[in-house]
N, C-alpha and C positions, 0 to 999 in steps of 0.2 A: 326714556324720559326721566328727568330727575324727580325723585320723590320728595316734594315739598308742598306745603299748603300755601296757596295764594288766596288771600282774602280780597275778593274783588269789590266788596261793598265798603264804602267809606261811611262811617257813622258819625253822629254828633260827637260822641266821645273821642273818636279819632281826630276830628278837627280841633278839639280843644287841646290836644297834645301837640299840635303843630307849633313851630317856632314863633309864629306871629302872636300866639297867646301866652308866650312865656313871660313871667314877671308882670302879669296884668291883673293879678288878684281876681282870678275867675271865681265866680260863685254861681251855683245852680240854685235858683230860688224856687223853681217849679219844675217838676218832671224829672227828678233824679233817676227814677227807675226807667225812663224812656230815652236814655241817651244812646241806645242802640238803634235809633231811627236812622235810616239811610239818608245821606246827603247827596243830592244830584247836582246841585249848583249853588252859587253864592249870589245873593241879591241884596243891594242896599235899599232899605225900606224907610226912607226919610219922607216920602210923599204920602199924603192922605189917600192917594189912589194906588198905593203900592200893592195892596191885596188883589187888585184887578189885573195885575201884570204877572201873577204867579201861575205856575203850571204844576206845582207839587214837588216836594223834596228839596226845597230851597233852605239854606241856612241864611236867615235874615240878619242883617247888620244895621243898627240904627243908634242914633243919639236921642231921638225924639224931637229934634228941633223943628221938624215940619209937621208934627202931629196935631198942633193946635192946643188950645187951653181948655177945650170942652171935654169933660169926663165922658159923656155919652159917646162923643165922636171917637175918643180913644178906645173905648170898649168895642165899638163897631169895627174899628180898624183891626184890633187884635182878633176879633171874631172872623174877619175876612181872611186873615192870615191862616187861621185854623181851617176854615172852610175850603181854602185853596190847597190845603195839604202841605203847608210849610213844615220843614223838619224841626226847626227850633228858632227862637228869637234871641238874639244877642244884643243887649243894650249896653252902650258905653256910658258909665256914670262918672260925673265929675266935670265934664265939659259943658253940658247943657242942663242936666238934672243932677241934683245932689243926692237924690234917692228916687227909686222907681215909684211913680204914682200908684196909689193903692188900687185904683180901678183897673190898671194894667195887670197888676199881680192877680187881682180877683178874677179877671176875665181869663187869664192864662190858666188859673186853677180850674175854673169852670169848664173850659174847653179841653184842658189837658195838653195845651201847647207848652212845650218846655221853654222856660224863661231863664236866661243866663245873663249875668252882668259881669262887666270888667270894671275894676276900680281905677284903672288908668287908661290913658289914650291908646287905642290900637289903630294901626294903619289898615283901613279897609282894603286898600289895594294889595297889601301884603297877604292878607287873609285870602282874598280872591285868587291871587296868583298861586299860593301854596295849595289851596284846596283843588284848584283846577289842574295843577301840575300832578298832584297825587292821583286824581281821578283818571287823567290821561295815562299815567304810568301803569295804573292797575288795569285799564282797558287794554293796553299793549300787552301786559302780562297775560291777560285772559286770552287774547287772540293767539299769542305764542303758545300757550298751554293747549289750546284747541288744535293748533297745527301739529304739535308734537303728538298729541293723542291720535289724531287722524293718520299721521305717518306711521305710528306704531301699529295700529290695527290694520292699516292697508298692507304693511309689510308682512304681518302675520298671516293675513288672508292669502296674499300672493304666495307665501311659502307653504300654504296648505295646512295651517294650524287647525286642529279640530275645534269644534264648538266649546268643549270643556276648557281648553287652554284660553280661549277668548274670554270665557266667563271668569276664570282665575285672574287673568290680567285686568279685567274690569274691576273686580273686587279689590285687587291690590292698589290700583290707581285711586279708587274711590275711598278706600279704607273702610269698607262696609260689606255686609253680606249681600250677595247677588244670587237671585234664583231665576232660572229660565223654566217656564212651564208651558204645557200645551193648552189648547182651548178648553179641555176638561179639567183644568187646574191640577194636572198631574205634573210632578216635578220631573224635568228632563235632565237638567244639570244644576249644580249649585256650588257656590264657594262661600264658606262660612264666615270669613272675616274674623271678627273677634268673638262671634257667638259659637256656642256648642251646637253641633248638628241636631241634637235632641230638642233643644229649645227653638232652633230656627225652623224646623220642619214639623213641629208638634201641631197637629190638627190643621195642617197646611191647606188642604182642599177647601174646607169650610171657610177659613179665614180669607182665602183668595177669592172665593165666590162672593163673599160679602163686599170685598173691595171692588170686584168687577161690577156688581150691581150698582154700586155707588158712583163709579167713575165712567162706565161705558167704555167704548173703544175709541179713544181719541189721542192717546199718547204717542208722541213722535220723539226721535232721538234729540232733535233740536228743541222740543218743547215737552219735556216729561210732565206727567200729571201727578199731582200730590195725592197720596192715598188718605183715606179718612183717619182722623185721630193722630195725625203726624206719624203714621206708621212707616212712611217711606215714599218712594216715587216709582212710577211705572212707565214703560213704553211698549207699544204694540210691535210685534214682529210679523212682517208680511213676507210672503213667498209667492212670487208670480201672481200678485194681486189678491192673494187669499190670506185671510187672517190665520197665521200659523201658531201663534202663542203670545206670550207676554214676558217681558224681562222686568223683574222687580228688584229694586234696591231698597233694603230695609234701613230705617233710621234716617239721619240727616247728615250725609257725608260732607 
């Protein structure tokens, strides 16, 4: 498998770097520190009912033309965007509004919804096409990466690779330290990644016991469980229906 990092999450910051936003005088009025929010879809939010149609993660595009003239209604609309989990609100300035109404700015600040403006006209269709094409491309890359990983490990297992070699391969692909432990939190195999063995395994049994008490036995390969305090991720290892141990990846690969 080729060793390259594929970022499968499209963020608000990523969308602002797309060609559709070039030369549009983009300004972040609210939420500059939250531009890493993931974008799942693009939605045109010109209707007063737009907030009721959201499922979360949408990049909202609007001119405000359908929002009405009542300040309280505009506040309620922005609040509905936030409550529905929208990723960010992008307002085109110049075609309908010469400036963003203060109540819209205030409500975005109060709720924490990122508010972005463009000083020139943007084609909503171009934004939608580019965002959705990027999302589709990244999903294809994710599926391809999963296929390559599955083929790699299947071939290793068929060739009789020992567990230590599997752990080393996992650490190489993840770019992180990987530890295989038994149910008593004793280290069976490990690959250090970028960490020194002394820091990786220091007080391991007690650290692992605390993590185990917090997360229980629920981790699966398809759905790893996050460890407390962003320490890493874990999956349970089963053998003939019995809990055999746990595979732990440290850090955020």
